C-alpha positions in Angstrom: -6.2 19.9 -2.6 -3.0 18.9 -0.7 -3.5 16.5 2.1 -1.3 14.6 4.5 -3.9 12.0 5.5 -5.9 9.5 3.5 -9.3 8.3 4.5 -11.2 5.5 2.8 -14.2 7.9 2.6 -12.3 10.6 0.6 -13.8 10.7 -2.8 -12.3 13.7 -4.7 -9.0 12.5 -6.1 -8.8 14.7 -9.2 -7.2 17.6 -7.4 -4.9 15.6 -5.1 -1.3 16.6 -5.3 1.6 15.0 -3.4 2.9 16.9 -0.4 6.1 18.7 -1.0 8.9 17.4 1.2 12.2 19.0 2.3 13.8 15.6 2.2 15.4 14.3 -1.1 13.0 12.0 -2.9 13.5 8.2 -2.7 14.8 6.6 -5.9 11.9 5.5 -8.1 10.3 2.3 -6.8 7.6 -0.1 -8.0 4.7 0.1 -5.7 1.5 -2.0 -5.6 -1.5 -0.6 -3.7 -4.2 -3.2 -2.8 -7.3 -1.4 -1.6 -10.9 -2.3 -2.2 -12.0 1.4 -1.9 -11.3 2.6 -5.4 -11.1 6.2 -4.4 -8.5 5.5 -1.7 -6.6 3.3 -4.1 -6.5 6.0 -6.7 -5.5 8.6 -4.1 -2.5 6.5 -3.0 -1.6 5.9 -6.6 -1.6 9.7 -7.3 0.5 10.3 -4.1 3.1 7.7 -5.0 3.2 8.7 -8.7 3.7 12.3 -7.6 6.7 11.1 -5.6 8.2 9.7 -8.8 7.3 6.0 -8.3 5.7 3.5 -10.7 2.4 2.4 -9.3 -0.2 -0.3 -9.9 -3.3 -0.8 -7.9 -5.7 -3.6 -7.4 -9.1 -3.7 -5.7 -9.2 -7.3 -4.7 -7.0 -10.3 -3.9 -7.2 -12.1 -7.2 -6.2 -9.0 -9.2 -3.5 -8.1 -6.6 -1.8 -11.5 -7.0 -1.9 -11.3 -10.8 -0.5 -7.8 -10.9 2.2 -8.6 -8.3 3.5 -11.5 -10.3 3.6 -9.4 -13.5 4.7 -6.1 -11.9 7.1 -7.4 -9.3 6.6 -4.6 -6.8 9.3 -3.5 -4.3 6.6 -2.2 -1.9 3.1 -3.4 -1.4 0.6 -1.4 0.7 -2.1 -4.0 1.4 -5.6 -3.5 2.9 -6.4 -6.3 5.3 -10.2 -6.3 4.7 -10.6 -7.2 1.0 -13.9 -8.4 -0.4 -12.5 -11.8 -1.5 -9.7 -12.6 1.0 -8.0 -11.4 4.1 -4.9 -9.3 3.4 -2.8 -11.7 5.5 -3.7 -14.5 3.1 -2.6 -12.3 0.2 0.7 -11.4 1.9 1.3 -15.1 2.6 0.8 -15.9 -1.1 3.1 -13.1 -2.2 5.8 -14.3 0.2 5.7 -17.7 -1.6 6.9 -16.2 -4.8 10.7 -16.1 -4.9 10.7 -13.1 -7.2 8.9 -11.1 -4.5 11.2 -12.3 -1.6 12.6 -8.8 -1.2 9.3 -6.9 -1.4 8.3 -4.9 1.6 4.7 -5.6 2.4 2.8 -3.2 4.7 -0.7 -4.0 5.9 -3.2 -1.1 6.1 -6.3 -1.3 8.1 -9.0 0.9 9.6 -9.3 -1.5 12.5 -7.4 -1.7 15.8 -8.2 -5.4 16.0 -5.0 -6.9 17.5 -5.8 -10.4 16.2 -5.9 -9.0 12.6 -2.6 -7.2 13.2 -0.9 -10.3 14.5 -2.2 -12.3 11.6 -0.7 -9.8 9.1 2.6 -9.8 10.8 2.7 -13.6 11.0 2.0 -13.7 7.3 5.1 -11.6 6.5 4.0 -8.0 6.6 6.7 -5.6 7.8 4.2 -3.6 9.9 0.6 -2.7 10.2 -0.5 0.9 9.5 -3.8 2.1 10.9 -5.8 4.5 8.8 -5.7 7.3 8.3 -2.0 7.2 7.4 -0.1 10.4 6.9 1.8 10.9 3.6 5.0 11.4 5.6 4.8 7.8 6.9 4.6 6.5 3.4 7.6 8.6 2.3 9.6 7.4 5.3 8.8 3.8 4.6 9.7 4.0 1.0 12.9 6.0 1.6 14.0 3.7 4.4 15.8 1.1 2.5 
């Protein structure tokens, strides 16, 4: 099943294939997906892997911080509503690590809550993406060095 949008409620990830693009692929990147919905996390991992990137994912803040310090991602796609922390707090902690200074952190949320979005931006996120996010948006962000 090819798709260009991702919803947290999507559950069938076994047949997901990345969308074919007419643009040249971005060079392989290290991408960390932080999403508490395991199906959504896996779906994004499949998408990014299909684009040729190395991907790790975490379903909570504690694991995300551990993986980030080990994996040193170049891109982090970070859900704001995690079970154990707000995504902005995770972003702030990632920004404290000098080895992650160049990482691009993008908040992802299903909410249009302006306060949440401002909090994420103030914590060091590049932008806030509101779900569902089209695959083309991810491709553009990753390619847009």
